[in-house]
C-alpha positions as a Markdown table, in Angstrom:
| # | Residue | x | y | z |
|---|---|---|---|---|
| 1 | Met | -0.1 | -0.2 | 0.1 |
| 2 | Ser | 1.3 | 3.5 | -0.6 |
| 3 | Ser | 2.2 | 6.1 | 1.5 |
| 4 | Arg | -1.1 | 8.5 | 2.2 |
| 5 | Gly | -0.1 | 11.9 | -0.2 |
| 6 | Ser | 2.0 | 9.8 | -2.7 |
| 7 | Gly | 0.9 | 8.9 | -6.4 |
| 8 | Trp | -0.9 | 11.2 | -9.0 |
| 9 | Thr | -4.6 | 11.1 | -7.6 |
| 10 | Pro | -7.3 | 13.2 | -9.7 |
| 11 | Ala | -7.2 | 16.2 | -7.5 |
| 12 | Arg | -3.6 | 16.5 | -7.8 |
| 13 | Ile | -3.7 | 16.6 | -11.7 |
| 14 | Val | -6.2 | 18.7 | -11.7 |
| 15 | Val | -4.3 | 21.3 | -9.6 |
| 16 | Val | -1.0 | 20.6 | -12.1 |
| 17 | Val | -3.4 | 21.3 | -15.0 |
| 18 | Ala | -4.6 | 24.7 | -13.4 |
| 19 | Val | -1.3 | 25.8 | -12.8 |
| 20 | Ala | -0.2 | 25.2 | -16.3 |
| 21 | Val | -2.9 | 26.6 | -17.9 |
| 22 | Leu | -2.8 | 30.2 | -15.6 |
| 23 | Leu | 0.7 | 30.8 | -16.0 |
| 24 | Thr | 0.6 | 30.4 | -19.9 |
| 25 | Ala | -2.4 | 32.9 | -19.4 |
| 26 | Ala | -0.2 | 34.9 | -17.6 |
| 27 | Val | 2.5 | 35.2 | -20.0 |
| 28 | Gly | 1.3 | 34.9 | -23.0 |
| 29 | Pro | 2.2 | 33.3 | -26.5 |
| 30 | Ser | 5.8 | 33.5 | -27.4 |
| 31 | Gly | 7.2 | 36.8 | -28.2 |
| 32 | Gly | 4.9 | 38.6 | -26.0 |
| 33 | Gly | 5.7 | 37.9 | -22.8 |
| 34 | Gly | 6.2 | 40.5 | -19.9 |
| 35 | Arg | 3.7 | 42.7 | -21.7 |
| 36 | Thr | 1.2 | 44.9 | -19.6 |
| 37 | Gly | -1.8 | 47.3 | -20.5 |
| 38 | Ser | 0.2 | 50.1 | -18.8 |
| 39 | Arg | 0.6 | 53.3 | -20.7 |
| 40 | Pro | 4.0 | 54.5 | -21.4 |
| 41 | Ala | 5.4 | 56.7 | -19.4 |
| 42 | Ala | 5.7 | 60.6 | -20.3 |
| 43 | Ser | 9.5 | 60.7 | -21.8 |
| 44 | Ala | 11.8 | 62.1 | -19.3 |
| 45 | Val | 13.0 | 64.7 | -21.8 |
| 46 | Pro | 14.2 | 68.5 | -21.5 |
| 47 | Val | 12.0 | 71.2 | -22.2 |
| 48 | Thr | 12.4 | 72.0 | -25.4 |
| 49 | Val | 10.7 | 75.0 | -28.1 |
| 50 | Ala | 8.8 | 73.2 | -30.7 |
| 51 | Ser | 8.5 | 76.2 | -32.5 |
| 52 | Ser | 9.4 | 80.2 | -32.2 |
| 53 | Gly | 9.4 | 83.0 | -34.5 |
| 54 | Ala | 6.1 | 82.6 | -35.8 |
| 55 | Ser | 2.7 | 81.9 | -34.5 |
| 56 | Pro | 1.8 | 79.7 | -32.7 |
| 57 | Trp | 4.8 | 79.8 | -30.5 |
| 58 | Val | 4.6 | 75.8 | -28.5 |
| 59 | Trp | 6.9 | 74.8 | -25.6 |
| 60 | Asp | 6.7 | 71.0 | -24.6 |
| 61 | Asn | 8.4 | 69.2 | -21.5 |
| 62 | Gly | 7.0 | 66.0 | -22.6 |
| 63 | Val | 4.1 | 66.1 | -20.3 |
| 64 | Val | 2.1 | 68.7 | -20.9 |
| 65 | Arg | 2.2 | 71.7 | -23.7 |
| 66 | Leu | 2.4 | 74.9 | -23.6 |
| 67 | Thr | 0.8 | 76.9 | -26.6 |
| 68 | Phe | 0.6 | 80.3 | -27.6 |
| 69 | Pro | -1.9 | 80.8 | -30.3 |
| 70 | Asn | -1.3 | 84.5 | -31.4 |
| 71 | Pro | 1.1 | 87.2 | -30.2 |
| 72 | Val | -0.7 | 88.3 | -27.4 |
| 73 | Pro | -1.1 | 86.7 | -24.0 |
| 74 | Ser | -3.4 | 84.6 | -24.2 |
| 75 | Phe | -2.4 | 80.6 | -23.7 |
| 76 | Ser | -3.1 | 77.2 | -23.8 |
| 77 | Ile | -1.9 | 74.1 | -21.4 |
| 78 | Gln | -2.8 | 70.7 | -22.9 |
| 79 | Ser | -1.8 | 67.2 | -21.6 |
| 80 | Asp | 0.5 | 65.2 | -23.9 |
| 81 | Leu | -1.4 | 61.6 | -23.5 |
| 82 | Asn | -4.5 | 62.9 | -23.6 |
| 83 | Ala | -5.4 | 66.0 | -25.8 |
| 84 | Ser | -8.8 | 66.9 | -24.2 |
| 85 | Leu | -7.3 | 67.4 | -20.9 |
| 86 | Ser | -6.5 | 71.2 | -21.5 |
| 87 | Thr | -7.0 | 74.6 | -20.0 |
| 88 | Arg | -7.4 | 78.2 | -21.5 |
| 89 | His | -6.7 | 81.6 | -20.5 |
| 90 | Ile | -6.9 | 85.1 | -21.8 |
| 91 | Leu | -5.1 | 87.9 | -20.1 |
| 92 | Thr | -7.0 | 91.0 | -20.6 |
| 93 | Gly | -4.5 | 94.0 | -19.5 |
| 94 | Val | -3.5 | 96.3 | -16.5 |
| 95 | Ala | -5.4 | 98.7 | -14.8 |
| 96 | Glu | -5.3 | 101.8 | -13.0 |
| 97 | Ile | -7.8 | 102.2 | -10.2 |
| 98 | Ser | -9.0 | 104.8 | -7.6 |
| 99 | Pro | -10.0 | 104.5 | -4.1 |
| 100 | Ser | -13.7 | 104.8 | -5.4 |
| 101 | Asp | -12.6 | 101.6 | -7.5 |
| 102 | Asn | -13.0 | 103.1 | -10.9 |
| 103 | Ala | -11.1 | 102.7 | -13.5 |
| 104 | Thr | -8.9 | 106.0 | -14.5 |
| 105 | Ala | -6.5 | 104.6 | -17.0 |
| 106 | Phe | -6.1 | 100.9 | -18.9 |
| 107 | Ala | -3.3 | 99.1 | -20.9 |
| 108 | Pro | -5.1 | 96.4 | -23.0 |
| 109 | Phe | -2.8 | 93.6 | -24.1 |
| 110 | Asp | -4.3 | 93.4 | -27.4 |
| 111 | Gln | -4.2 | 97.0 | -28.3 |
| 112 | Ser | -3.5 | 97.6 | -31.7 |
| 113 | Gly | 0.5 | 97.8 | -32.3 |
| 114 | Ala | 1.3 | 96.0 | -29.5 |
| 115 | Asn | 4.5 | 94.2 | -30.2 |
| 116 | Trp | 5.1 | 91.2 | -27.8 |
| 117 | Arg | 8.2 | 89.7 | -28.0 |
| 118 | Phe | 9.0 | 86.3 | -27.1 |
| 119 | Ala | 12.5 | 84.5 | -25.8 |
| 120 | Ser | 13.2 | 81.6 | -23.6 |
| 121 | Val | 15.9 | 79.7 | -21.7 |
| 122 | Gln | 16.1 | 76.3 | -21.1 |
| 123 | Asn | 18.5 | 74.7 | -18.3 |
| 124 | Ala | 18.4 | 71.0 | -16.9 |
| 125 | Ser | 15.1 | 71.4 | -14.9 |
| 126 | Ala | 13.1 | 74.0 | -16.2 |
| 127 | Thr | 12.3 | 76.5 | -19.0 |
| 128 | Thr | 11.2 | 80.2 | -18.5 |
| 129 | Ile | 9.6 | 81.8 | -21.3 |
| 130 | Trp | 9.5 | 85.7 | -21.4 |
| 131 | Met | 7.0 | 87.9 | -23.6 |
| 132 | Asn | 7.3 | 91.6 | -23.0 |
| 133 | Ala | 5.6 | 94.4 | -24.7 |
| 134 | Thr | 5.4 | 98.5 | -24.2 |
| 135 | Leu | 2.0 | 99.5 | -24.3 |
| 136 | Gln | 0.2 | 102.3 | -24.2 |
| 137 | Val | -1.7 | 103.4 | -21.1 |
| 138 | Leu | -5.0 | 104.7 | -21.9 |
| 139 | Gly | -7.5 | 107.0 | -20.3 |
| 140 | Ala | -10.8 | 104.7 | -19.2 |
| 141 | Ala | -14.0 | 104.6 | -17.0 |
| 142 | Gly | -16.0 | 102.4 | -15.6 |
| 143 | Ala | -16.0 | 100.5 | -12.0 |
| 144 | Trp | -13.6 | 97.8 | -11.6 |
| 145 | Glu | -15.5 | 95.8 | -9.5 |
| 146 | Ser | -18.1 | 95.5 | -11.5 |
| 147 | Leu | -16.6 | 93.1 | -13.9 |
| 148 | Asp | -17.8 | 95.2 | -16.7 |
| 149 | Asp | -15.5 | 95.9 | -19.9 |
| 150 | Val | -13.3 | 99.0 | -19.2 |
| 151 | Ser | -14.5 | 101.5 | -21.5 |
| 152 | Glu | -11.1 | 103.1 | -23.1 |
| 153 | Gln | -11.1 | 107.1 | -23.9 |
| 154 | Glu | -9.2 | 109.2 | -25.9 |
| 155 | Gly | -5.9 | 110.7 | -25.0 |
| 156 | Gly | -3.5 | 108.8 | -22.5 |
| 157 | Tyr | -0.9 | 108.9 | -20.1 |
| 158 | Gly | 2.2 | 107.5 | -21.8 |
| 159 | Thr | 3.3 | 103.9 | -21.7 |
| 160 | Ala | 4.0 | 101.0 | -19.2 |
| 161 | Gln | 6.4 | 97.9 | -19.8 |
| 162 | Val | 4.6 | 94.9 | -19.1 |
| 163 | Ala | 6.5 | 91.4 | -18.7 |
| 164 | Leu | 5.4 | 87.9 | -18.4 |
| 165 | Ser | 7.2 | 84.9 | -17.6 |
| 166 | Phe | 6.1 | 81.5 | -17.8 |
| 167 | Tyr | 7.8 | 78.7 | -16.1 |
| 168 | Leu | 7.5 | 74.7 | -17.3 |
| 169 | Asn | 9.2 | 72.4 | -15.5 |
| 170 | Ala | 11.1 | 69.2 | -17.1 |
| 171 | Ser | 9.3 | 66.1 | -17.0 |
| 172 | Thr | 12.0 | 64.9 | -14.4 |
| 173 | Gly | 11.4 | 67.9 | -12.1 |
| 174 | Pro | 8.3 | 68.6 | -9.6 |
| 175 | Asp | 5.1 | 69.1 | -10.8 |
| 176 | Pro | 5.9 | 68.7 | -14.4 |
| 177 | Ser | 1.9 | 69.4 | -15.0 |
| 178 | Ser | 1.9 | 72.6 | -13.5 |
| 179 | Val | 2.7 | 76.0 | -15.1 |
| 180 | Arg | 3.3 | 78.9 | -13.6 |
| 181 | Phe | 3.6 | 82.5 | -14.8 |
| 182 | Ala | 4.7 | 86.3 | -13.2 |
| 183 | Val | 3.3 | 89.4 | -14.3 |
| 184 | Asn | 5.6 | 92.3 | -13.8 |
| 185 | Val | 4.7 | 96.1 | -14.6 |
| 186 | Thr | 7.2 | 98.6 | -14.5 |
| 187 | His | 7.0 | 102.5 | -15.5 |
| 188 | Trp | 3.4 | 103.0 | -14.9 |
| 189 | Pro | 2.9 | 106.4 | -15.7 |
| 190 | Trp | 0.3 | 106.8 | -12.7 |
| 191 | Ala | -2.6 | 109.1 | -13.1 |
| 192 | Asn | -3.0 | 109.6 | -9.4 |
| 193 | Ala | -0.4 | 108.5 | -6.6 |
| 194 | Ser | -3.7 | 107.2 | -4.3 |
| 195 | Asp | -4.5 | 105.0 | -6.9 |
| 196 | Ser | -4.0 | 101.2 | -7.1 |
| 197 | Ile | -2.9 | 98.6 | -10.0 |
| 198 | Gly | -5.4 | 96.3 | -11.1 |
| 199 | Phe | -4.8 | 92.9 | -13.4 |
| 200 | Gly | -7.6 | 91.2 | -15.6 |
| 201 | Phe | -8.1 | 87.6 | -17.1 |
| 202 | Val | -10.7 | 85.6 | -18.7 |
| 203 | Asp | -10.7 | 81.7 | -17.6 |
| 204 | Val | -12.5 | 79.8 | -20.6 |
| 205 | Ala | -13.7 | 76.4 | -20.5 |
| 206 | Val | -12.6 | 73.7 | -23.0 |
| 207 | Pro | -15.4 | 71.7 | -25.0 |
| 208 | Gly | -17.0 | 69.0 | -22.2 |
| 209 | Ala | -16.0 | 70.9 | -19.6 |
| 210 | Leu | -17.7 | 74.2 | -17.3 |
| 211 | Ile | -15.8 | 76.6 | -14.8 |
| 212 | Arg | -16.4 | 76.5 | -11.2 |
| 213 | Pro | -15.4 | 78.6 | -7.9 |
| 214 | Gly | -12.9 | 76.9 | -5.8 |
| 215 | Ala | -12.7 | 76.7 | -2.2 |
| 216 | Ser | -11.1 | 79.9 | -1.6 |
| 217 | Pro | -11.9 | 83.3 | -3.6 |
| 218 | Asn | -8.7 | 83.3 | -5.0 |
| 219 | Thr | -9.2 | 79.5 | -6.9 |
| 220 | Leu | -10.9 | 78.5 | -9.8 |
| 221 | Leu | -11.7 | 75.0 | -11.1 |
| 222 | Glu | -12.6 | 73.7 | -14.3 |
| 223 | Val | -14.5 | 70.3 | -14.1 |
| 224 | Arg | -16.0 | 68.1 | -16.1 |
| 225 | Thr | -19.8 | 68.6 | -17.3 |
| 226 | Gln | -20.3 | 64.4 | -16.8 |
| 227 | Asp | -19.1 | 63.6 | -13.8 |
| 228 | Ala | -17.8 | 67.5 | -12.3 |
| 229 | Ala | -14.3 | 65.7 | -11.9 |
| 230 | Thr | -11.5 | 68.7 | -11.6 |
| 231 | Leu | -9.3 | 69.0 | -14.7 |
| 232 | Ser | -7.4 | 71.8 | -13.9 |
| 233 | Thr | -6.9 | 74.4 | -11.7 |
| 234 | Leu | -6.1 | 78.2 | -11.3 |
| 235 | Thr | -5.0 | 79.9 | -8.5 |
| 236 | Trp | -3.2 | 83.5 | -7.5 |
| 237 | Ala | -1.8 | 84.3 | -4.4 |
| 238 | Ser | -3.5 | 87.0 | -1.7 |
| 239 | Gln | -0.5 | 89.0 | -1.9 |
| 240 | Ala | 1.5 | 90.5 | -4.2 |
| 241 | Thr | 5.0 | 92.5 | -3.9 |
| 242 | Val | 5.3 | 96.1 | -5.1 |
| 243 | His | 8.6 | 98.4 | -6.0 |
| 244 | Tyr | 8.9 | 101.5 | -4.9 |
| 245 | Arg | 11.7 | 104.0 | -7.0 |
| 246 | Thr | 13.1 | 104.9 | -3.3 |
| 247 | Gly | 14.1 | 101.1 | -2.9 |
| 248 | Gly | 11.7 | 100.0 | -0.9 |
| 249 | Asp | 9.4 | 96.9 | -1.6 |
| 250 | Gly | 5.7 | 96.6 | 0.3 |
| 251 | Ser | 3.4 | 93.7 | 0.3 |
| 252 | Ser | 0.1 | 94.1 | -1.2 |
| 253 | Leu | -3.2 | 92.5 | -0.5 |
| 254 | Val | -5.0 | 91.2 | -3.4 |
| 255 | Gly | -8.7 | 91.9 | -3.8 |
| 256 | Thr | -10.3 | 89.4 | -6.3 |
| 257 | Tyr | -13.5 | 90.3 | -8.5 |
| 258 | Arg | -15.0 | 87.5 | -10.4 |
| 259 | Ala | -18.0 | 87.1 | -12.1 |
| 260 | Ile | -18.6 | 83.3 | -13.9 |
| 261 | Ala | -21.1 | 82.9 | -16.5 |
| 262 | Ala | -24.3 | 81.3 | -16.1 |
| 263 | Asn | -23.5 | 78.4 | -18.3 |
| 264 | Gly | -20.2 | 78.2 | -16.9 |
| 265 | Thr | -18.5 | 78.6 | -20.4 |
| 266 | Asn | -16.0 | 81.2 | -18.8 |
| 267 | Ser | -14.8 | 83.6 | -16.0 |
| 268 | Thr | -14.0 | 87.1 | -15.9 |
| 269 | Val | -11.8 | 87.8 | -13.4 |
| 270 | His | -10.5 | 91.5 | -12.1 |
| 271 | Leu | -7.9 | 91.7 | -9.5 |
| 272 | Glu | -6.9 | 95.2 | -7.5 |
| 273 | Phe | -3.7 | 95.2 | -5.5 |
| 274 | Gly | -4.2 | 97.8 | -2.8 |
| 275 | Ala | -3.9 | 98.2 | 1.2 |
| 276 | Val | -0.3 | 99.5 | 0.0 |
| 277 | Thr | 0.5 | 103.3 | -0.6 |
| 278 | Gly | -0.1 | 104.0 | -4.5 |
| 279 | Gly | 2.8 | 105.4 | -7.4 |
| 280 | Tyr | 5.1 | 102.1 | -7.1 |
| 281 | Ser | 7.4 | 101.7 | -9.9 |
| 282 | Ala | 7.0 | 98.1 | -10.7 |
| 283 | Leu | 4.6 | 95.3 | -9.2 |
| 284 | Ser | 5.7 | 91.6 | -9.4 |
| 285 | Phe | 2.8 | 88.9 | -9.1 |
| 286 | Asp | 2.5 | 84.9 | -9.8 |
| 287 | Pro | -0.3 | 82.6 | -10.5 |
| 288 | Tyr | -0.3 | 79.1 | -10.8 |
| 289 | Ile | -2.1 | 76.3 | -13.2 |
| 290 | Gln | -2.2 | 72.8 | -12.6 |
| 291 | Leu | -3.4 | 70.3 | -14.8 |
| 292 | Asn | -5.0 | 66.8 | -12.9 |
| 293 | Leu | -3.6 | 64.4 | -15.3 |
| 294 | Ser | -5.5 | 61.7 | -13.6 |
| 295 | Ala | -9.2 | 63.0 | -14.6 |
| 296 | Leu | -9.0 | 61.6 | -18.4 |
| 297 | Ser | -6.5 | 58.6 | -18.0 |
| 298 | Pro | -8.3 | 55.8 | -20.0 |
| 299 | Pro | -9.0 | 52.6 | -18.8 |
| 300 | Leu | -5.7 | 50.3 | -18.8 |
| 301 | Pro | -6.4 | 48.4 | -22.0 |
| 302 | Leu | -5.8 | 44.7 | -22.3 |
| 303 | Pro | -2.9 | 43.4 | -23.9 |
| 304 | Ala | -3.9 | 42.6 | -27.9 |
| 305 | Trp | -2.7 | 38.7 | -27.4 |
| 306 | Leu | -5.6 | 38.1 | -24.8 |
| 307 | Trp | -8.0 | 38.4 | -27.5 |
| 308 | Thr | -7.0 | 35.8 | -30.4 |
| 309 | Pro | -8.7 | 32.8 | -30.2 |
| 310 | Glu | -6.2 | 31.1 | -28.5 |
| 311 | Ser | -5.9 | 32.8 | -25.8 |
| 312 | Leu | -9.7 | 33.2 | -25.5 |
| 313 | Gly | -9.9 | 29.1 | -25.4 |
| 314 | Ile | -7.2 | 29.0 | -22.6 |
| 315 | Ile | -9.0 | 31.6 | -20.6 |
| 316 | Gly | -11.9 | 29.6 | -20.8 |
| 317 | Leu | -10.4 | 26.3 | -20.1 |
| 318 | Ala | -8.7 | 27.9 | -17.0 |
| 319 | Gly | -12.3 | 28.9 | -15.6 |
| 320 | Ala | -13.5 | 25.6 | -16.3 |
| 321 | Val | -10.6 | 23.8 | -14.1 |
| 322 | Thr | -10.9 | 26.4 | -11.6 |
| 323 | Phe | -14.5 | 25.1 | -11.3 |
| 324 | Ala | -13.3 | 21.4 | -11.3 |
| 325 | Met | -11.0 | 22.2 | -8.2 |
| 326 | Ala | -13.5 | 23.9 | -6.3 |
| 327 | Val | -15.5 | 20.9 | -6.6 |
| 328 | Leu | -12.7 | 18.2 | -5.8 |
| 329 | Ala | -11.9 | 20.2 | -2.7 |
| 330 | Val | -15.5 | 19.7 | -1.1 |
| 331 | Arg | -15.8 | 16.4 | -2.3 |
| 332 | Ser | -12.7 | 15.6 | -0.6 |
| 333 | Arg | -13.2 | 17.6 | 3.0 |
| 334 | Ala | -17.0 | 15.5 | 3.0 |
| 335 | Arg | -15.1 | 12.3 | 2.8 |
| 336 | Ala | -14.1 | 10.8 | 6.1 |
| 337 | Ala | -10.0 | 10.5 | 6.5 |
| 338 | Pro | -8.9 | 6.7 | 5.8 |
| 339 | Pro | -7.8 | 4.8 | 9.1 |
| 340 | Pro | -3.9 | 5.1 | 8.8 |
């Protein structure tokens, strides 16, 4: 009599067959072993400029693409892995605002004759893109808080220098899916030393998305219409830095006035840099935009070899064997153990 546990019992044969089948399904056919359905990682390449000197101006870091479609400060940020994940922004201009919150002067960014110039510098961790222009500062009227269009008037006060800096990290650095941009205004021809500077922009929703307010007054969200998943976040600081000709600096509190369209397609935002003495020679401020790359990630595809007739047959056989193993295990436990 053979000892208990020896020999090829039906249960052991089933186990061996099941293991062989499952290993075959896991490895796949020859030539395809080890492949998985995961998406390829973004290429760890340094930030490069795709085009310059002619519209559009494009910079790509292998994770997101920063595009300026026109030679004015309007731009979009788009995911390289999913083109439907993007965000668009239009920077409208700089205003001088009286203590009663009325605009007394305005420098529109899209004014006729403005010559926006681009430049960039790249290192191992990031690329900085600059665009700057000398703008005419025109007389203006209208309540800045009302978010209505500021009306431009005849005559003006002179010119001002506006420089915008965009920071795009390399794919190997921190936050490669974000873009920070800084607004710097210098040589503003003040109409009144008691006034303050304002900055305006419009956040535009892409198809299939809506603009919604964030948790704080200084945040806007772009959410997917279908399930309200956050696609991108625009955040700006509650303070800005001002510089005086005398060499001193000041910390300005940022007042936010925003109006989101009833249908959520866009939001107009007016910022006011107040709570400091007017007449400063320069102002610096830096908002921050973050794409949520996971929001539109497609489900991981199954390897192509799983869909062949042979592979489907193997998967079906594995299911049948697993069922037979379960039946045998139940029957084995039901029988009394034989005497030693």
